[in-house]
C-alpha positions as CSV (number, residue, x, y, z in Angstrom):
1,X,-54.5,-32.0,31.0
2,X,-54.0,-28.3,30.5
3,X,-53.5,-29.1,26.6
4,X,-56.8,-31.1,26.6
5,X,-58.6,-28.7,28.9
6,X,-59.0,-31.2,31.7
7,X,-57.4,-29.0,34.2
8,X,-55.7,-25.5,34.5
9,X,-52.2,-24.9,35.4
10,X,-53.4,-23.9,38.8
11,X,-55.7,-27.0,39.4
12,X,-52.9,-29.3,38.4
13,X,-49.9,-27.5,40.6
14,X,-52.9,-27.2,43.6
15,X,-53.2,-30.9,43.2
16,X,-49.8,-31.7,43.6
17,X,-48.9,-29.3,46.3
18,X,-52.3,-30.4,48.4
19,X,-52.6,-33.8,47.8
20,X,-49.0,-34.8,47.1
21,X,-47.3,-32.7,49.6
22,X,-45.0,-30.9,46.9
23,X,-43.5,-27.4,47.9
24,X,-44.2,-26.4,44.4
25,X,-46.3,-27.4,41.5
26,X,-45.2,-28.7,38.5
27,X,-46.0,-26.5,35.9
28,X,-45.3,-23.3,38.6
29,X,-41.7,-24.8,38.8
30,X,-41.2,-25.0,34.8
31,X,-42.1,-21.3,34.7
32,X,-39.2,-20.5,37.1
33,X,-36.9,-22.8,35.8
34,X,-38.0,-21.8,32.0
35,X,-39.9,-23.6,29.2
36,X,-36.8,-23.6,27.3
37,X,-34.9,-25.7,29.7
38,X,-37.7,-27.8,30.5
39,X,-38.2,-28.5,26.7
40,X,-34.1,-29.1,26.5
41,X,-34.3,-31.7,29.0
42,X,-37.3,-33.4,27.4
43,X,-35.6,-33.8,24.3
44,X,-32.8,-35.2,25.9
45,X,-34.7,-37.8,27.6
46,X,-36.9,-38.7,24.7
47,X,-33.6,-39.4,22.2
48,X,-32.3,-41.5,25.4
49,X,-35.3,-42.9,26.7
50,X,-37.9,-43.2,24.0
51,X,-40.8,-41.6,22.9
52,X,-42.9,-41.7,26.0
53,X,-40.5,-38.9,27.3
54,X,-41.6,-36.5,24.5
55,X,-42.2,-33.0,25.0
56,X,-46.2,-32.4,25.2
57,X,-47.2,-30.1,22.2
58,X,-47.9,-27.3,24.2
59,X,-44.7,-27.0,25.9
60,X,-43.4,-27.0,22.3
61,X,-45.9,-24.3,21.1
62,X,-45.3,-22.0,24.0
63,X,-41.6,-21.8,23.8
64,X,-41.9,-21.4,19.7
65,X,-43.9,-18.2,20.6
66,X,-41.3,-16.9,23.1
67,X,-43.4,-17.5,26.2
68,X,-40.5,-19.1,28.7
69,X,-42.0,-18.7,32.0
70,X,-40.7,-16.1,34.6
71,X,-38.0,-14.6,32.4
72,X,-40.1,-13.5,29.8
73,X,-43.3,-12.8,32.0
74,X,-45.4,-15.4,30.8
75,X,-45.5,-19.3,30.4
76,X,-48.0,-21.3,32.1
77,X,-48.9,-18.7,34.5
78,X,-48.7,-14.7,33.5
79,X,-45.5,-13.2,35.4
80,X,-46.3,-9.8,33.9
81,X,-47.2,-8.0,37.4
82,X,-44.4,-9.6,39.4
């Protein structure tokens, strides 16, 4: 949804926290864990369970650009001020 411009990372995370009661949205959590870690998990799941678990192109591009989340200061969110 972020990649296609339907919703922002903030919108998705707000929907999941407010609408589903999750303590943290999935994209914020991905930034905290590390986009490289999430990419590795997605690639493993794709190998083991099939193409429906293939990582989104946006995730691949962000990792290739070195945007790994909080540990590099940028991912789905800008962490440079924290």
